[in-house]
CHARMM-style PDB file with segment names, atoms N, HN, CA, C and O in Angstrom:
ATOM      1  N   MET     1      -3.369  29.117  22.950  1.00  0.00      PROA
ATOM      2  CA  MET     1      -2.375  29.248  21.885  1.00  0.00      PROA
ATOM      3  C   MET     1      -2.087  27.907  21.210  1.00  0.00      PROA
ATOM      4  O   MET     1      -1.589  27.870  20.085  1.00  0.00      PROA
ATOM      5  N   ARG     2      -2.395  26.822  21.889  1.00  0.00      PROA
ATOM      6  HN  ARG     2      -2.799  26.852  22.803  1.00  0.00      PROA
ATOM      7  CA  ARG     2      -2.108  25.513  21.293  1.00  0.00      PROA
ATOM      8  C   ARG     2      -3.020  25.248  20.092  1.00  0.00      PROA
ATOM      9  O   ARG     2      -2.723  24.389  19.262  1.00  0.00      PROA
ATOM     10  N   ARG     3      -4.127  25.985  20.001  1.00  0.00      PROA
ATOM     11  HN  ARG     3      -4.369  26.683  20.676  1.00  0.00      PROA
ATOM     12  CA  ARG     3      -5.048  25.788  18.878  1.00  0.00      PROA
ATOM     13  C   ARG     3      -4.344  25.950  17.547  1.00  0.00      PROA
ATOM     14  O   ARG     3      -4.622  25.226  16.591  1.00  0.00      PROA
ATOM     15  N   ILE     4      -3.438  26.899  17.493  1.00  0.00      PROA
ATOM     16  HN  ILE     4      -3.212  27.487  18.270  1.00  0.00      PROA
ATOM     17  CA  ILE     4      -2.793  27.231  16.216  1.00  0.00      PROA
ATOM     18  C   ILE     4      -2.073  26.020  15.629  1.00  0.00      PROA
ATOM     19  O   ILE     4      -2.084  25.826  14.414  1.00  0.00      PROA
ATOM     20  N   GLU     5      -1.456  25.216  16.468  1.00  0.00      PROA
ATOM     21  HN  GLU     5      -1.448  25.374  17.455  1.00  0.00      PROA
ATOM     22  CA  GLU     5      -0.725  24.048  15.951  1.00  0.00      PROA
ATOM     23  C   GLU     5      -1.658  23.097  15.226  1.00  0.00      PROA
ATOM     24  O   GLU     5      -1.280  22.458  14.244  1.00  0.00      PROA
ATOM     25  N   ARG     6      -2.899  23.013  15.733  1.00  0.00      PROA
ATOM     26  HN  ARG     6      -3.206  23.532  16.531  1.00  0.00      PROA
ATOM     27  CA  ARG     6      -3.826  22.020  15.208  1.00  0.00      PROA
ATOM     28  C   ARG     6      -4.589  22.508  13.983  1.00  0.00      PROA
ATOM     29  O   ARG     6      -5.085  21.696  13.202  1.00  0.00      PROA
ATOM     30  N   GLU     7      -4.687  23.811  13.807  1.00  0.00      PROA
ATOM     31  HN  GLU     7      -4.284  24.470  14.442  1.00  0.00      PROA
ATOM     32  CA  GLU     7      -5.618  24.350  12.827  1.00  0.00      PROA
ATOM     33  C   GLU     7      -5.491  23.742  11.424  1.00  0.00      PROA
ATOM     34  O   GLU     7      -6.516  23.423  10.822  1.00  0.00      PROA
ATOM     35  N   PRO     8      -4.296  23.569  10.885  1.00  0.00      PROA
ATOM     36  CA  PRO     8      -4.191  23.048   9.515  1.00  0.00      PROA
ATOM     37  C   PRO     8      -4.901  21.711   9.311  1.00  0.00      PROA
ATOM     38  O   PRO     8      -5.336  21.408   8.200  1.00  0.00      PROA
ATOM     39  N   ILE     9      -5.022  20.916  10.359  1.00  0.00      PROA
ATOM     40  HN  ILE     9      -4.669  21.162  11.262  1.00  0.00      PROA
ATOM     41  CA  ILE     9      -5.675  19.612  10.220  1.00  0.00      PROA
ATOM     42  C   ILE     9      -7.163  19.787   9.948  1.00  0.00      PROA
ATOM     43  O   ILE     9      -7.775  18.982   9.247  1.00  0.00      PROA
ATOM     44  N   PHE    10      -7.735  20.846  10.509  1.00  0.00      PROA
ATOM     45  HN  PHE    10      -7.237  21.500  11.078  1.00  0.00      PROA
ATOM     46  CA  PHE    10      -9.184  21.027  10.403  1.00  0.00      PROA
ATOM     47  C   PHE    10      -9.546  22.031   9.317  1.00  0.00      PROA
ATOM     48  O   PHE    10     -10.270  22.996   9.563  1.00  0.00      PROA
ATOM     49  N   LEU    11      -9.036  21.793   8.121  1.00  0.00      PROA
ATOM     50  HN  LEU    11      -8.448  21.009   7.921  1.00  0.00      PROA
ATOM     51  CA  LEU    11      -9.375  22.697   7.021  1.00  0.00      PROA
ATOM     52  C   LEU    11     -10.829  22.484   6.618  1.00  0.00      PROA
ATOM     53  O   LEU    11     -11.341  21.364   6.637  1.00  0.00      PROA
ATOM     54  N   GLU    12     -11.474  23.574   6.258  1.00  0.00      PROA
ATOM     55  HN  GLU    12     -11.058  24.483   6.243  1.00  0.00      PROA
ATOM     56  CA  GLU    12     -12.837  23.440   5.757  1.00  0.00      PROA
ATOM     57  C   GLU    12     -12.796  22.817   4.375  1.00  0.00      PROA
ATOM     58  O   GLU    12     -11.780  22.883   3.684  1.00  0.00      PROA
ATOM     59  N   LYS    13     -13.905  22.212   3.976  1.00  0.00      PROA
ATOM     60  HN  LYS    13     -14.731  22.158   4.537  1.00  0.00      PROA
ATOM     61  CA  LYS    13     -13.915  21.499   2.697  1.00  0.00      PROA
ATOM     62  C   LYS    13     -13.577  22.425   1.539  1.00  0.00      PROA
ATOM     63  O   LYS    13     -12.791  22.069   0.661  1.00  0.00      PROA
ATOM     64  N   SER    14     -14.172  23.616   1.538  1.00  0.00      PROA
ATOM     65  HN  SER    14     -14.810  23.905   2.251  1.00  0.00      PROA
ATOM     66  CA  SER    14     -13.898  24.543   0.433  1.00  0.00      PROA
ATOM     67  C   SER    14     -12.426  24.912   0.421  1.00  0.00      PROA
ATOM     68  O   SER    14     -11.805  25.001  -0.639  1.00  0.00      PROA
ATOM     69  N   GLU    15     -11.867  25.129   1.621  1.00  0.00      PROA
ATOM     70  HN  GLU    15     -12.371  25.057   2.481  1.00  0.00      PROA
ATOM     71  CA  GLU    15     -10.462  25.493   1.703  1.00  0.00      PROA
ATOM     72  C   GLU    15      -9.602  24.346   1.194  1.00  0.00      PROA
ATOM     73  O   GLU    15      -8.615  24.560   0.491  1.00  0.00      PROA
ATOM     74  N   ARG    16      -9.985  23.133   1.552  1.00  0.00      PROA
ATOM     75  HN  ARG    16     -10.787  22.958   2.123  1.00  0.00      PROA
ATOM     76  CA  ARG    16      -9.211  21.968   1.137  1.00  0.00      PROA
ATOM     77  C   ARG    16      -9.243  21.825  -0.379  1.00  0.00      PROA
ATOM     78  O   ARG    16      -8.222  21.553  -1.011  1.00  0.00      PROA
ATOM     79  N   LYS    17     -10.427  22.012  -0.954  1.00  0.00      PROA
ATOM     80  HN  LYS    17     -11.257  22.234  -0.441  1.00  0.00      PROA
ATOM     81  CA  LYS    17     -10.552  21.914  -2.409  1.00  0.00      PROA
ATOM     82  C   LYS    17      -9.654  22.942  -3.069  1.00  0.00      PROA
ATOM     83  O   LYS    17      -8.940  22.639  -4.025  1.00  0.00      PROA
ATOM     84  N   PHE    18      -9.696  24.180  -2.542  1.00  0.00      PROA
ATOM     85  HN  PHE    18     -10.276  24.426  -1.765  1.00  0.00      PROA
ATOM     86  CA  PHE    18      -8.883  25.259  -3.098  1.00  0.00      PROA
ATOM     87  C   PHE    18      -7.413  24.900  -3.010  1.00  0.00      PROA
ATOM     88  O   PHE    18      -6.651  25.134  -3.948  1.00  0.00      PROA
ATOM     89  N   PHE    19      -7.014  24.327  -1.876  1.00  0.00      PROA
ATOM     90  HN  PHE    19      -7.633  24.137  -1.114  1.00  0.00      PROA
ATOM     91  CA  PHE    19      -5.616  23.964  -1.682  1.00  0.00      PROA
ATOM     92  C   PHE    19      -5.199  22.890  -2.678  1.00  0.00      PROA
ATOM     93  O   PHE    19      -4.116  22.957  -3.259  1.00  0.00      PROA
ATOM     94  N   GLN    20      -6.068  21.896  -2.873  1.00  0.00      PROA
ATOM     95  HN  GLN    20      -6.948  21.841  -2.401  1.00  0.00      PROA
ATOM     96  CA  GLN    20      -5.736  20.825  -3.810  1.00  0.00      PROA
ATOM     97  C   GLN    20      -5.594  21.371  -5.230  1.00  0.00      PROA
ATOM     98  O   GLN    20      -4.681  20.998  -5.968  1.00  0.00      PROA
ATOM     99  N   LYS    21      -6.522  22.266  -5.596  1.00  0.00      PROA
ATOM    100  HN  LYS    21      -7.263  22.568  -4.997  1.00  0.00      PROA
ATOM    101  CA  LYS    21      -6.451  22.873  -6.933  1.00  0.00      PROA
ATOM    102  C   LYS    21      -5.137  23.617  -7.082  1.00  0.00      PROA
ATOM    103  O   LYS    21      -4.424  23.463  -8.073  1.00  0.00      PROA
ATOM    104  N   ASN    22      -4.830  24.425  -6.078  1.00  0.00      PROA
ATOM    105  HN  ASN    22      -5.409  24.550  -5.272  1.00  0.00      PROA
ATOM    106  CA  ASN    22      -3.601  25.218  -6.112  1.00  0.00      PROA
ATOM    107  C   ASN    22      -2.388  24.315  -6.218  1.00  0.00      PROA
ATOM    108  O   ASN    22      -1.470  24.580  -6.993  1.00  0.00      PROA
ATOM    109  N   PHE    23      -2.389  23.246  -5.434  1.00  0.00      PROA
ATOM    110  HN  PHE    23      -3.135  23.030  -4.804  1.00  0.00      PROA
ATOM    111  CA  PHE    23      -1.242  22.342  -5.414  1.00  0.00      PROA
ATOM    112  C   PHE    23      -1.060  21.691  -6.774  1.00  0.00      PROA
ATOM    113  O   PHE    23       0.056  21.581  -7.280  1.00  0.00      PROA
ATOM    114  N   ARG    24      -2.175  21.261  -7.361  1.00  0.00      PROA
ATOM    115  HN  ARG    24      -3.082  21.350  -6.950  1.00  0.00      PROA
ATOM    116  CA  ARG    24      -2.098  20.613  -8.675  1.00  0.00      PROA
ATOM    117  C   ARG    24      -1.550  21.601  -9.704  1.00  0.00      PROA
ATOM    118  O   ARG    24      -0.729  21.246 -10.550  1.00  0.00      PROA
ATOM    119  N   PHE    25      -2.019  22.842  -9.614  1.00  0.00      PROA
ATOM    120  HN  PHE    25      -2.686  23.129  -8.926  1.00  0.00      PROA
ATOM    121  CA  PHE    25      -1.568  23.871 -10.552  1.00  0.00      PROA
ATOM    122  C   PHE    25      -0.067  24.103 -10.388  1.00  0.00      PROA
ATOM    123  O   PHE    25       0.670  24.169 -11.371  1.00  0.00      PROA
ATOM    124  N   LEU    26       0.373  24.224  -9.143  1.00  0.00      PROA
ATOM    125  HN  LEU    26      -0.227  24.171  -8.345  1.00  0.00      PROA
ATOM    126  CA  LEU    26       1.797  24.466  -8.890  1.00  0.00      PROA
ATOM    127  C   LEU    26       2.627  23.287  -9.358  1.00  0.00      PROA
ATOM    128  O   LEU    26       3.706  23.466  -9.924  1.00  0.00      PROA
ATOM    129  N   ALA    27       2.132  22.089  -9.127  1.00  0.00      PROA
ATOM    130  HN  ALA    27       1.256  21.944  -8.668  1.00  0.00      PROA
ATOM    131  CA  ALA    27       2.865  20.896  -9.568  1.00  0.00      PROA
ATOM    132  C   ALA    27       2.989  20.910 -11.087  1.00  0.00      PROA
ATOM    133  O   ALA    27       4.037  20.564 -11.631  1.00  0.00      PROA
ATOM    134  N   GLY    28       1.923  21.308 -11.769  1.00  0.00      PROA
ATOM    135  HN  GLY    28       1.071  21.588 -11.327  1.00  0.00      PROA
ATOM    136  CA  GLY    28       1.960  21.384 -13.232  1.00  0.00      PROA
ATOM    137  C   GLY    28       3.002  22.394 -13.691  1.00  0.00      PROA
ATOM    138  O   GLY    28       3.779  22.127 -14.608  1.00  0.00      PROA
ATOM    139  N   GLN    29       3.011  23.562 -13.043  1.00  0.00      PROA
ATOM    140  HN  GLN    29       2.380  23.779 -12.299  1.00  0.00      PROA
ATOM    141  CA  GLN    29       3.977  24.601 -13.396  1.00  0.00      PROA
ATOM    142  C   GLN    29       5.395  24.087 -13.190  1.00  0.00      PROA
ATOM    143  O   GLN    29       6.275  24.307 -14.022  1.00  0.00      PROA
ATOM    144  N   TRP    30       5.608  23.394 -12.063  1.00  0.00      PROA
ATOM    145  HN  TRP    30       4.893  23.216 -11.387  1.00  0.00      PROA
ATOM    146  CA  TRP    30       6.938  22.899 -11.721  1.00  0.00      PROA
ATOM    147  C   TRP    30       7.391  21.856 -12.737  1.00  0.00      PROA
ATOM    148  O   TRP    30       8.551  21.843 -13.150  1.00  0.00      PROA
ATOM    149  N   LYS    31       6.473  20.988 -13.133  1.00  0.00      PROA
ATOM    150  HN  LYS    31       5.531  20.999 -12.797  1.00  0.00      PROA
ATOM    151  CA  LYS    31       6.819  19.955 -14.121  1.00  0.00      PROA
ATOM    152  C   LYS    31       7.208  20.604 -15.441  1.00  0.00      PROA
ATOM    153  O   LYS    31       8.166  20.191 -16.095  1.00  0.00      PROA
ATOM    154  N   LYS    32       6.447  21.626 -15.820  1.00  0.00      PROA
ATOM    155  HN  LYS    32       5.669  21.961 -15.288  1.00  0.00      PROA
ATOM    156  CA  LYS    32       6.760  22.335 -17.069  1.00  0.00      PROA
ATOM    157  C   LYS    32       8.174  22.893 -16.998  1.00  0.00      PROA
ATOM    158  O   LYS    32       8.948  22.784 -17.949  1.00  0.00      PROA
ATOM    159  N   LYS    33       8.498  23.492 -15.855  1.00  0.00      PROA
ATOM    160  HN  LYS    33       7.869  23.581 -15.082  1.00  0.00      PROA
ATOM    161  CA  LYS    33       9.836  24.081 -15.696  1.00  0.00      PROA
ATOM    162  C   LYS    33      10.909  23.010 -15.812  1.00  0.00      PROA
ATOM    163  O   LYS    33      11.945  23.231 -16.440  1.00  0.00      PROA
ATOM    164  N   MET    34      10.664  21.846 -15.206  1.00  0.00      PROA
ATOM    165  HN  MET    34       9.823  21.667 -14.696  1.00  0.00      PROA
ATOM    166  CA  MET    34      11.669  20.785 -15.199  1.00  0.00      PROA
ATOM    167  C   MET    34      11.859  20.198 -16.597  1.00  0.00      PROA
ATOM    168  O   MET    34      12.976  19.842 -16.974  1.00  0.00      PROA
ATOM    169  N   THR    35      10.771  20.096 -17.366  1.00  0.00      PROA
ATOM    170  HN  THR    35       9.864  20.385 -17.060  1.00  0.00      PROA
ATOM    171  CA  THR    35      10.884  19.442 -18.677  1.00  0.00      PROA
ATOM    172  C   THR    35      11.466  20.384 -19.725  1.00  0.00      PROA
ATOM    173  O   THR    35      12.156  19.942 -20.643  1.00  0.00      PROA
ATOM    174  N   SER    36      11.191  21.681 -19.593  1.00  0.00      PROA
ATOM    175  HN  SER    36      10.630  22.040 -18.847  1.00  0.00      PROA
ATOM    176  CA  SER    36      11.675  22.624 -20.615  1.00  0.00      PROA
ATOM    177  C   SER    36      13.161  22.908 -20.456  1.00  0.00      PROA
ATOM    178  OT1 SER    36      13.729  23.678 -21.231  1.00  0.00      PROA
TER     179      SER     36
END
């Protein structure tokens, strides 16, 4: 069961890329909300 704690550290490259894209998109959306 201890594996679960560690899993986020070992993201696959494709997963990491997807996460970064998603994060950038969300950050953009959030900035738009803050400026408008």
